[in-house]
KOLBA-257852 format. One record per residue: residue number from 1; residue in one letter; x, y, z of N, C-alpha, C in turn. Coordinates in nm, 3 decimals, always signed. Each point is the difference from the previous one (the first is absolute). Layout:
# KOLBA-257852
<node i="NUM" aa="A" n_xx="X" n_yy="Y" n_zz="Z" ca_xx="X" ca_yy="Y" ca_zz="Z" c_xx="X" c_yy="Y" c_zz="Z"/>
...
//
This chain:
# KOLBA-257852
<node i="1" aa="M" n_xx="-2.495" n_yy="+1.442" n_zz="+3.006" ca_xx="-0.001" ca_yy="-0.013" ca_zz="-0.144" c_xx="+0.122" c_yy="+0.064" c_zz="-0.064"/>
<node i="2" aa="V" n_xx="+0.043" n_yy="+0.114" n_zz="+0.050" ca_xx="+0.115" ca_yy="+0.068" ca_zz="-0.059" c_xx="+0.125" c_yy="-0.085" c_zz="+0.015"/>
<node i="3" aa="L" n_xx="+0.019" n_yy="-0.060" n_zz="+0.117" ca_xx="+0.116" ca_yy="-0.086" ca_zz="+0.023" c_xx="-0.001" c_yy="-0.117" c_zz="-0.097"/>
<node i="4" aa="A" n_xx="-0.114" n_yy="-0.065" n_zz="-0.017" ca_xx="-0.010" ca_yy="-0.114" ca_zz="-0.091" c_xx="+0.033" c_yy="+0.042" c_zz="-0.142"/>
<node i="5" aa="A" n_xx="-0.048" n_yy="+0.116" n_zz="-0.043" ca_xx="+0.028" ca_yy="+0.049" ca_zz="-0.135" c_xx="+0.149" c_yy="+0.028" c_zz="-0.016"/>
<node i="6" aa="G" n_xx="+0.061" n_yy="+0.058" n_zz="+0.104" ca_xx="+0.144" ca_yy="+0.027" ca_zz="-0.005" c_xx="+0.082" c_yy="-0.128" c_zz="-0.006"/>
<node i="7" aa="L" n_xx="-0.040" n_yy="-0.100" n_zz="+0.076" ca_xx="+0.071" ca_yy="-0.128" ca_zz="-0.002" c_xx="-0.014" c_yy="-0.068" c_zz="-0.136"/>
<node i="8" aa="A" n_xx="-0.119" n_yy="+0.009" n_zz="-0.059" ca_xx="-0.021" ca_yy="-0.060" ca_zz="-0.131" c_xx="+0.086" c_yy="+0.068" c_zz="-0.105"/>
<node i="9" aa="A" n_xx="+0.009" n_yy="+0.132" n_zz="+0.006" ca_xx="+0.083" ca_yy="+0.074" ca_zz="-0.096" c_xx="+0.148" c_yy="-0.035" c_zz="+0.019"/>
<node i="10" aa="C" n_xx="+0.043" n_yy="-0.012" n_zz="+0.124" ca_xx="+0.138" ca_yy="-0.036" ca_zz="+0.029" c_xx="+0.032" c_yy="-0.139" c_zz="-0.054"/>
<node i="11" aa="A" n_xx="-0.093" n_yy="-0.092" n_zz="+0.015" ca_xx="+0.022" ca_yy="-0.138" ca_zz="-0.045" c_xx="+0.013" c_yy="-0.010" c_zz="-0.151"/>
<node i="12" aa="V" n_xx="-0.048" n_yy="+0.100" n_zz="-0.073" ca_xx="+0.019" ca_yy="+0.001" ca_zz="-0.145" c_xx="+0.148" c_yy="+0.018" c_zz="-0.032"/>
<node i="13" aa="N" n_xx="+0.065" n_yy="+0.092" n_zz="+0.070" ca_xx="+0.143" ca_yy="+0.025" ca_zz="-0.024" c_xx="+0.090" c_yy="-0.098" c_zz="+0.074"/>
<node i="14" aa="W" n_xx="-0.043" n_yy="-0.041" n_zz="+0.117" ca_xx="+0.079" ca_yy="-0.090" ca_zz="+0.086" c_xx="-0.082" c_yy="-0.124" c_zz="+0.032"/>
<node i="15" aa="P" n_xx="-0.017" n_yy="-0.092" n_zz="-0.096" ca_xx="-0.081" ca_yy="-0.119" ca_zz="+0.027" c_xx="+0.064" c_yy="-0.090" c_zz="+0.106"/>
<node i="16" aa="P" n_xx="-0.078" n_yy="-0.044" n_zz="+0.097" ca_xx="+0.053" ca_yy="-0.089" ca_zz="+0.103" c_xx="+0.052" c_yy="-0.130" c_zz="-0.062"/>
<node i="17" aa="F" n_xx="+0.109" n_yy="-0.052" n_zz="+0.054" ca_xx="+0.057" ca_yy="-0.127" ca_zz="-0.044" c_xx="-0.071" c_yy="-0.110" c_zz="+0.078"/>
<node i="18" aa="M" n_xx="-0.107" n_yy="-0.050" n_zz="-0.061" ca_xx="-0.089" ca_yy="-0.094" ca_zz="+0.068" c_xx="+0.054" c_yy="-0.143" c_zz="-0.002"/>
<node i="19" aa="V" n_xx="-0.037" n_yy="-0.074" n_zz="+0.103" ca_xx="+0.035" ca_yy="-0.142" ca_zz="+0.011" c_xx="-0.100" c_yy="-0.081" c_zz="-0.082"/>
<node i="20" aa="A" n_xx="+0.051" n_yy="-0.088" n_zz="-0.082" ca_xx="-0.085" ca_yy="-0.088" ca_zz="-0.080" c_xx="+0.009" c_yy="-0.142" c_zz="+0.055"/>
<node i="21" aa="G" n_xx="-0.114" n_yy="-0.056" n_zz="+0.035" ca_xx="-0.003" ca_yy="-0.138" ca_zz="+0.046" c_xx="+0.047" c_yy="-0.017" c_zz="+0.143"/>
<node i="22" aa="E" n_xx="+0.022" n_yy="-0.125" n_zz="+0.035" ca_xx="+0.042" ca_yy="-0.035" ca_zz="+0.135" c_xx="+0.152" c_yy="-0.015" c_zz="+0.002"/>
<node i="23" aa="V" n_xx="+0.067" n_yy="+0.106" n_zz="+0.037" ca_xx="+0.146" ca_yy="-0.001" ca_zz="+0.008" c_xx="+0.043" c_yy="+0.043" c_zz="+0.140"/>
<node i="24" aa="Q" n_xx="+0.122" n_yy="-0.029" n_zz="+0.033" ca_xx="+0.057" ca_yy="+0.039" ca_zz="+0.128" c_xx="+0.116" c_yy="+0.095" c_zz="-0.025"/>
<node i="25" aa="A" n_xx="+0.014" n_yy="+0.099" n_zz="+0.084" ca_xx="+0.112" ca_yy="+0.092" ca_zz="-0.009" c_xx="+0.126" c_yy="-0.063" c_zz="+0.057"/>
<node i="26" aa="T" n_xx="+0.115" n_yy="+0.046" n_zz="-0.045" ca_xx="+0.128" ca_yy="-0.049" ca_zz="+0.050" c_xx="+0.094" c_yy="+0.117" c_zz="+0.023"/>
<node i="27" aa="A" n_xx="+0.102" n_yy="-0.021" n_zz="+0.078" ca_xx="+0.105" ca_yy="+0.099" ca_zz="+0.028" c_xx="-0.060" c_yy="+0.133" c_zz="+0.043"/>
<node i="28" aa="D" n_xx="+0.039" n_yy="+0.110" n_zz="-0.066" ca_xx="-0.047" ca_yy="+0.133" ca_zz="+0.037" c_xx="-0.136" c_yy="+0.033" c_zz="-0.060"/>
<node i="29" aa="G" n_xx="-0.047" n_yy="-0.086" n_zz="-0.089" ca_xx="-0.131" ca_yy="+0.021" ca_zz="-0.059" c_xx="-0.109" c_yy="-0.044" c_zz="+0.096"/>
<node i="30" aa="S" n_xx="-0.112" n_yy="+0.068" n_zz="-0.008" ca_xx="-0.115" ca_yy="-0.038" ca_zz="+0.083" c_xx="-0.127" c_yy="+0.030" c_zz="-0.077"/>
<node i="31" aa="I" n_xx="-0.110" n_yy="-0.038" n_zz="+0.060" ca_xx="-0.131" ca_yy="+0.025" ca_zz="-0.060" c_xx="-0.081" c_yy="+0.078" c_zz="+0.101"/>
<node i="32" aa="V" n_xx="-0.059" n_yy="+0.111" n_zz="-0.044" ca_xx="-0.088" ca_yy="+0.078" ca_zz="+0.086" c_xx="-0.143" c_yy="-0.013" c_zz="-0.051"/>
<node i="33" aa="T" n_xx="-0.095" n_yy="+0.008" n_zz="+0.092" ca_xx="-0.141" ca_yy="-0.006" ca_zz="-0.037" c_xx="-0.054" c_yy="+0.142" c_zz="-0.008"/>
<node i="34" aa="R" n_xx="-0.058" n_yy="+0.032" n_zz="-0.114" ca_xx="-0.056" ca_yy="+0.133" ca_zz="-0.023" c_xx="-0.137" c_yy="+0.013" c_zz="+0.066"/>
<node i="35" aa="D" n_xx="-0.050" n_yy="+0.122" n_zz="+0.010" ca_xx="-0.129" ca_yy="+0.025" ca_zz="+0.065" c_xx="-0.113" c_yy="-0.079" c_zz="-0.062"/>
<node i="36" aa="D" n_xx="+0.010" n_yy="-0.028" n_zz="-0.131" ca_xx="-0.108" ca_yy="-0.075" ca_zz="-0.067" c_xx="+0.018" c_yy="-0.151" c_zz="+0.011"/>
<node i="37" aa="G" n_xx="+0.104" n_yy="-0.045" n_zz="+0.073" ca_xx="+0.025" ca_yy="-0.142" ca_zz="+0.019" c_xx="+0.093" c_yy="-0.062" c_zz="-0.102"/>
<node i="38" aa="S" n_xx="+0.032" n_yy="+0.073" n_zz="-0.106" ca_xx="+0.094" ca_yy="-0.053" ca_zz="-0.099" c_xx="+0.141" c_yy="+0.004" c_zz="+0.057"/>
<node i="39" aa="R" n_xx="+0.090" n_yy="-0.075" n_zz="-0.063" ca_xx="+0.137" ca_yy="-0.012" ca_zz="+0.052" c_xx="+0.099" c_yy="+0.066" c_zz="-0.095"/>
<node i="40" aa="Q" n_xx="+0.098" n_yy="+0.068" n_zz="+0.059" ca_xx="+0.098" ca_yy="+0.075" ca_zz="-0.077" c_xx="+0.141" c_yy="-0.035" c_zz="+0.049"/>
<node i="41" aa="W" n_xx="+0.093" n_yy="-0.008" n_zz="-0.095" ca_xx="+0.139" ca_yy="-0.025" ca_zz="+0.036" c_xx="+0.058" c_yy="+0.121" c_zz="+0.072"/>
<node i="42" aa="A" n_xx="+0.093" n_yy="-0.026" n_zz="+0.092" ca_xx="+0.069" ca_yy="+0.106" ca_zz="+0.074" c_xx="+0.147" c_yy="-0.036" c_zz="+0.013"/>
<node i="43" aa="Y" n_xx="+0.081" n_yy="+0.100" n_zz="+0.023" ca_xx="+0.144" ca_yy="-0.018" ca_zz="+0.025" c_xx="+0.031" c_yy="+0.069" c_zz="+0.132"/>
<node i="44" aa="L" n_xx="+0.052" n_yy="-0.076" n_zz="+0.094" ca_xx="+0.027" ca_yy="+0.051" ca_zz="+0.135" c_xx="-0.124" c_yy="+0.067" c_zz="+0.058"/>
<node i="45" aa="G" n_xx="-0.116" n_yy="-0.059" n_zz="-0.028" ca_xx="-0.126" ca_yy="+0.048" ca_zz="+0.054" c_xx="-0.064" c_yy="+0.115" c_zz="-0.075"/>
<node i="46" aa="K" n_xx="+0.067" n_yy="+0.051" n_zz="-0.105" ca_xx="-0.053" ca_yy="+0.113" ca_zz="-0.076" c_xx="-0.064" c_yy="-0.053" c_zz="-0.129"/>
<node i="47" aa="P" n_xx="-0.127" n_yy="+0.034" n_zz="-0.026" ca_xx="-0.069" ca_yy="-0.049" ca_zz="-0.120" c_xx="+0.075" c_yy="+0.039" c_zz="-0.127"/>
<node i="48" aa="L" n_xx="-0.003" n_yy="-0.091" n_zz="-0.099" ca_xx="+0.067" ca_yy="+0.024" ca_zz="-0.128" c_xx="-0.100" c_yy="+0.041" c_zz="-0.107"/>
<node i="49" aa="Y" n_xx="+0.045" n_yy="+0.091" n_zz="-0.086" ca_xx="-0.083" ca_yy="+0.052" ca_zz="-0.108" c_xx="+0.079" c_yy="+0.002" c_zz="-0.129"/>
<node i="50" aa="G" n_xx="-0.072" n_yy="-0.007" n_zz="-0.110" ca_xx="+0.061" ca_yy="+0.019" ca_zz="-0.132" c_xx="-0.008" c_yy="+0.146" c_zz="-0.038"/>
<node i="51" aa="W" n_xx="+0.040" n_yy="+0.031" n_zz="-0.120" ca_xx="-0.005" ca_yy="+0.136" ca_zz="-0.053" c_xx="-0.057" c_yy="-0.008" c_zz="-0.140"/>
<node i="52" aa="A" n_xx="-0.110" n_yy="+0.071" n_zz="-0.024" ca_xx="-0.074" ca_yy="-0.011" ca_zz="-0.125" c_xx="+0.084" c_yy="+0.033" c_zz="-0.124"/>
<node i="53" aa="K" n_xx="+0.102" n_yy="+0.082" n_zz="+0.015" ca_xx="+0.080" ca_yy="+0.042" ca_zz="-0.117" c_xx="+0.111" c_yy="-0.099" c_zz="-0.036"/>
<node i="54" aa="D" n_xx="+0.018" n_yy="-0.103" n_zz="+0.082" ca_xx="+0.094" ca_yy="-0.105" ca_zz="-0.037" c_xx="-0.069" c_yy="-0.092" c_zz="-0.100"/>
<node i="55" aa="A" n_xx="+0.057" n_yy="-0.009" n_zz="-0.121" ca_xx="-0.065" ca_yy="-0.072" ca_zz="-0.109" c_xx="+0.047" c_yy="-0.144" c_zz="-0.017"/>
<node i="56" aa="K" n_xx="+0.123" n_yy="-0.028" n_zz="+0.044" ca_xx="+0.053" ca_yy="-0.136" ca_zz="-0.022" c_xx="+0.084" c_yy="-0.042" c_zz="+0.119"/>
<node i="57" aa="P" n_xx="+0.021" n_yy="-0.131" n_zz="+0.015" ca_xx="+0.083" ca_yy="-0.047" ca_zz="+0.111" c_xx="+0.136" c_yy="+0.070" c_zz="+0.001"/>
<node i="58" aa="G" n_xx="+0.043" n_yy="+0.042" n_zz="+0.116" ca_xx="+0.127" ca_yy="+0.069" ca_zz="+0.014" c_xx="-0.012" c_yy="+0.151" c_zz="+0.002"/>
<node i="59" aa="D" n_xx="-0.113" n_yy="+0.056" n_zz="-0.044" ca_xx="-0.020" ca_yy="+0.144" ca_zz="+0.008" c_xx="-0.001" c_yy="+0.043" c_zz="+0.146"/>
<node i="60" aa="R" n_xx="+0.058" n_yy="+0.115" n_zz="+0.027" ca_xx="+0.006" ca_yy="+0.052" ca_zz="+0.138" c_xx="-0.027" c_yy="+0.149" c_zz="+0.003"/>
<node i="61" aa="T" n_xx="-0.090" n_yy="+0.047" n_zz="-0.086" ca_xx="-0.024" ca_yy="+0.144" ca_zz="-0.010" c_xx="-0.068" c_yy="+0.057" c_zz="+0.123"/>
<node i="62" aa="G" n_xx="-0.057" n_yy="-0.083" n_zz="+0.085" ca_xx="-0.063" ca_yy="+0.050" ca_zz="+0.122" c_xx="+0.096" c_yy="+0.021" c_zz="+0.115"/>
<node i="63" aa="D" n_xx="+0.124" n_yy="-0.049" n_zz="-0.015" ca_xx="+0.097" ca_yy="+0.012" ca_zz="+0.108" c_xx="+0.031" c_yy="+0.147" c_zz="+0.026"/>
<node i="64" aa="G" n_xx="-0.025" n_yy="+0.046" n_zz="+0.122" ca_xx="+0.030" ca_yy="+0.137" ca_zz="+0.039" c_xx="-0.111" c_yy="+0.100" c_zz="-0.025"/>
<node i="65" aa="V" n_xx="-0.115" n_yy="-0.042" n_zz="-0.053" ca_xx="-0.109" ca_yy="+0.094" ca_zz="-0.024" c_xx="-0.039" c_yy="+0.068" c_zz="+0.132"/>
<node i="66" aa="N" n_xx="-0.010" n_yy="+0.131" n_zz="-0.004" ca_xx="-0.032" ca_yy="+0.082" ca_zz="+0.118" c_xx="+0.097" c_yy="-0.025" c_zz="+0.115"/>
<node i="67" aa="N" n_xx="+0.116" n_yy="-0.052" n_zz="-0.031" ca_xx="+0.102" ca_yy="-0.032" ca_zz="+0.100" c_xx="-0.057" c_yy="-0.090" c_zz="+0.111"/>
<node i="68" aa="V" n_xx="-0.096" n_yy="-0.085" n_zz="-0.038" ca_xx="-0.066" ca_yy="-0.090" ca_zz="+0.095" c_xx="+0.009" c_yy="-0.144" c_zz="-0.045"/>
<node i="69" aa="W" n_xx="-0.033" n_yy="-0.025" n_zz="-0.125" ca_xx="-0.011" ca_yy="-0.137" ca_zz="-0.050" c_xx="+0.138" c_yy="-0.055" c_zz="-0.036"/>
<node i="70" aa="R" n_xx="+0.026" n_yy="-0.124" n_zz="+0.038" ca_xx="+0.128" ca_yy="-0.065" ca_zz="-0.025" c_xx="-0.020" c_yy="-0.140" c_zz="-0.058"/>
<node i="71" aa="V" n_xx="+0.095" n_yy="-0.043" n_zz="-0.077" ca_xx="-0.001" ca_yy="-0.135" ca_zz="-0.058" c_xx="+0.054" c_yy="-0.097" c_zz="+0.104"/>
<node i="72" aa="V" n_xx="-0.064" n_yy="-0.113" n_zz="+0.014" ca_xx="+0.052" ca_yy="-0.109" ca_zz="+0.083" c_xx="+0.076" c_yy="-0.091" c_zz="-0.094"/>
<node i="73" aa="K" n_xx="+0.124" n_yy="-0.026" n_zz="+0.031" ca_xx="+0.083" ca_yy="-0.083" ca_zz="-0.085" c_xx="+0.001" c_yy="-0.143" c_zz="+0.049"/>
<node i="74" aa="S" n_xx="+0.000" n_yy="-0.094" n_zz="-0.092" ca_xx="+0.008" ca_yy="-0.142" ca_zz="+0.036" c_xx="+0.123" c_yy="-0.023" c_zz="+0.084"/>
<node i="75" aa="G" n_xx="-0.017" n_yy="-0.078" n_zz="+0.106" ca_xx="+0.113" ca_yy="-0.031" ca_zz="+0.086" c_xx="+0.035" c_yy="+0.111" c_zz="+0.097"/>
<node i="76" aa="S" n_xx="-0.085" n_yy="+0.105" n_zz="+0.005" ca_xx="+0.028" ca_yy="+0.112" ca_zz="+0.092" c_xx="-0.016" c_yy="-0.044" c_zz="+0.144"/>
//
């Protein structure tokens, strides 16, 4: 239960970048299946997340948080 609560709290700040509909990944992008069976976008096999404090397209305030989180750039 503690792990689930921690994951839920984390997902508030770092919402998973979920796959919508029936799409196929291309190039370095991929799709990973989460423990609950839902599908999430990934880059080079690493799951992608948003950042709750980004308010509009182009915001990158989560880049470098805790010296862990990084922005994936288009065409990277």
